[in-house]
Legacy VTK file of the C-alpha trace (Angstrom):
# vtk DataFile Version 3.0
C-alpha trace
ASCII
DATASET POLYDATA
POINTS 202 float
0.000 0.000 0.000
1.230 3.480 -0.837
2.254 6.117 1.695
1.325 9.778 1.182
4.057 12.113 2.401
2.588 15.524 1.626
-0.542 17.212 0.272
-0.605 20.701 -1.228
-3.742 22.611 -2.161
-3.181 24.304 -5.519
-6.473 26.157 -6.071
-9.148 27.917 -4.056
-12.402 27.578 -5.995
-16.033 27.171 -4.963
-17.037 23.914 -6.639
-13.816 21.993 -7.316
-10.183 22.232 -6.249
-6.883 20.731 -7.325
-4.472 19.069 -4.888
-0.936 17.753 -5.381
0.203 14.640 -3.531
3.726 13.345 -2.973
3.938 9.694 -2.068
5.555 6.315 -2.545
3.951 2.971 -3.309
4.884 -0.445 -1.897
7.338 -0.984 -4.782
9.283 2.136 -3.844
7.970 4.153 -6.786
7.727 7.863 -5.955
4.691 9.718 -7.297
3.699 13.336 -7.779
-0.044 12.998 -8.184
-2.811 15.484 -8.935
-6.391 14.961 -7.779
-9.523 17.062 -8.148
-11.948 17.268 -5.248
-15.186 18.965 -4.251
-13.552 19.610 -0.867
-12.381 23.128 -0.099
-9.791 21.902 2.420
-7.153 19.210 2.814
-8.967 17.963 5.921
-12.086 17.340 3.848
-10.365 15.114 1.300
-11.634 11.550 1.408
-8.070 10.252 1.615
-8.000 11.987 5.018
-11.570 11.509 6.241
-12.142 8.042 4.712
-15.844 8.940 4.536
-17.603 8.267 1.239
-20.414 10.736 1.864
-22.054 11.780 -1.423
-20.840 14.979 -3.024
-23.476 14.631 -5.732
-26.566 12.699 -6.746
-27.659 11.126 -10.006
-31.405 10.618 -10.433
-32.841 7.563 -12.162
-36.448 8.651 -12.672
-39.288 7.238 -14.746
-42.276 9.148 -16.106
-45.094 7.280 -17.881
-42.857 4.318 -18.775
-40.118 6.597 -20.096
-36.810 7.407 -18.447
-35.995 11.045 -17.695
-32.702 12.165 -19.239
-30.943 15.453 -19.771
-28.922 16.244 -22.871
-26.371 18.726 -21.605
-23.458 20.713 -23.001
-20.216 20.008 -21.125
-17.089 22.121 -21.514
-14.779 19.177 -20.743
-15.725 17.519 -24.039
-16.903 20.663 -25.862
-20.052 18.842 -26.810
-23.390 17.403 -25.788
-23.787 14.324 -23.616
-26.775 12.351 -22.339
-26.912 12.116 -18.559
-29.272 11.396 -15.715
-30.468 14.560 -13.972
-27.871 15.274 -11.309
-26.407 17.873 -9.004
-24.260 18.698 -6.004
-25.320 18.088 -2.416
-25.350 21.324 -0.436
-23.883 21.574 3.070
-26.207 19.951 5.588
-28.590 18.712 2.892
-29.905 15.149 2.772
-29.074 13.764 -0.658
-32.689 12.676 -1.227
-33.678 16.323 -0.848
-30.894 17.188 -3.278
-32.469 14.843 -5.817
-35.889 16.490 -5.462
-34.358 19.963 -5.774
-32.168 19.117 -8.749
-34.988 17.385 -10.622
-37.033 20.563 -10.270
-34.155 22.825 -11.300
-33.047 20.815 -14.323
-36.384 19.591 -15.670
-39.187 21.483 -13.916
-40.643 18.133 -12.826
-41.535 16.853 -9.371
-39.756 13.769 -8.030
-41.349 11.149 -5.802
-38.411 9.276 -4.294
-38.855 5.535 -3.819
-37.305 3.702 -0.885
-34.615 1.194 -1.816
-32.060 -0.926 -0.016
-29.364 1.466 1.305
-26.621 -0.444 -0.495
-28.239 0.492 -3.833
-27.952 4.193 -3.006
-24.482 3.954 -1.476
-22.232 6.674 -2.862
-19.640 5.408 -5.307
-16.631 6.779 -7.161
-16.909 7.227 -10.921
-13.411 8.394 -11.889
-11.231 7.579 -8.897
-8.043 7.849 -10.957
-8.373 11.630 -10.877
-11.010 12.661 -8.318
-12.471 11.655 -4.953
-15.968 12.839 -5.913
-18.606 10.335 -4.750
-22.084 10.113 -6.271
-25.232 8.482 -4.877
-28.023 7.335 -7.185
-31.584 8.186 -6.128
-34.590 6.425 -7.674
-38.098 7.735 -8.178
-41.056 8.691 -10.333
-41.190 12.065 -12.071
-44.331 13.997 -12.927
-45.442 17.442 -13.994
-44.648 19.864 -16.767
-41.192 20.073 -18.313
-39.812 23.609 -18.185
-36.441 25.345 -18.141
-37.561 28.294 -16.022
-35.735 26.897 -12.964
-32.535 26.192 -14.888
-29.353 27.974 -13.807
-27.888 30.507 -16.236
-24.668 28.482 -16.460
-26.474 25.377 -17.739
-27.533 24.352 -21.244
-29.991 21.479 -20.863
-32.529 19.728 -23.063
-34.881 17.372 -21.199
-35.515 14.039 -22.929
-38.181 11.452 -22.053
-36.916 8.280 -23.705
-38.723 4.996 -24.290
-36.818 1.738 -24.701
-36.365 2.141 -28.447
-34.944 5.635 -28.013
-32.676 4.412 -25.205
-31.224 1.788 -27.534
-30.578 4.473 -30.139
-28.939 6.757 -27.588
-26.631 3.994 -26.341
-25.665 3.112 -29.907
-25.279 6.551 -31.460
-24.797 9.217 -28.780
-22.256 10.247 -26.157
-23.525 9.000 -22.788
-22.250 9.421 -19.214
-21.216 6.120 -17.635
-23.769 6.100 -14.781
-26.470 6.859 -17.328
-25.267 4.006 -19.556
-25.722 1.422 -16.818
-29.165 2.660 -15.814
-30.346 2.720 -19.433
-29.311 -0.921 -19.708
-31.478 -1.691 -16.672
-34.345 0.327 -18.130
-34.209 -1.589 -21.418
-33.905 -5.012 -19.766
-36.525 -4.581 -17.031
-40.087 -5.674 -17.768
-41.324 -3.043 -15.302
-39.708 0.186 -14.056
-36.969 -0.502 -11.501
-37.526 -4.240 -11.880
-33.876 -4.988 -11.122
-34.371 -3.589 -7.609
-36.570 -6.600 -6.781
-33.407 -8.705 -6.639
-32.284 -6.723 -3.597
-35.456 -7.034 -1.539
-35.039 -9.026 1.646
LINES 1 203
202 0 1 2 3 4 5 6 7 8 9 10 11 12 13 14 15 16 17 18 19 20 21 22 23 24 25 26 27 28 29 30 31 32 33 34 35 36 37 38 39 40 41 42 43 44 45 46 47 48 49 50 51 52 53 54 55 56 57 58 59 60 61 62 63 64 65 66 67 68 69 70 71 72 73 74 75 76 77 78 79 80 81 82 83 84 85 86 87 88 89 90 91 92 93 94 95 96 97 98 99 100 101 102 103 104 105 106 107 108 109 110 111 112 113 114 115 116 117 118 119 120 121 122 123 124 125 126 127 128 129 130 131 132 133 134 135 136 137 138 139 140 141 142 143 144 145 146 147 148 149 150 151 152 153 154 155 156 157 158 159 160 161 162 163 164 165 166 167 168 169 170 171 172 173 174 175 176 177 178 179 180 181 182 183 184 185 186 187 188 189 190 191 192 193 194 195 196 197 198 199 200 201
């Protein structure tokens, strides 16, 4: 197992910061490593706290037998990508409440969260080679009118309600975020919405 000798904070931004690590692995290889984090302090880094509390949520929501997606412009790829509605957890906020808030902001729709086994919602790392950001997936049913009037000025979002045929097309032809890919596979394979969750009922 590697040993971390020093950590230096390189930026001081609101939503994401860059940290430099100096360390050595069990083979004696010395590393100078950069990681991005939602934490605004060294003490808050997960390599220090060892707490995988969610920084963000992704929302797998169904509306009238269609899955709710957002097609969003992302600067990192200078292009559009299909994603689940998602957003950052605010300080002191329960991540289920984050999901309800973000669904409203990004789509205009209301979210009725469904209760699932806690291990299904457990926050996980999506790109641990470069960031300690952890994301929890929240499941529920969406309803109401689609509107962009709650959308933040910094966002460019198109809301998509996709049936199984459209999901197959999206997976085949479009750029898709990895969490979204896996949930679309479930959506296509399940005979009923969230059918795969039945396997985790006790």
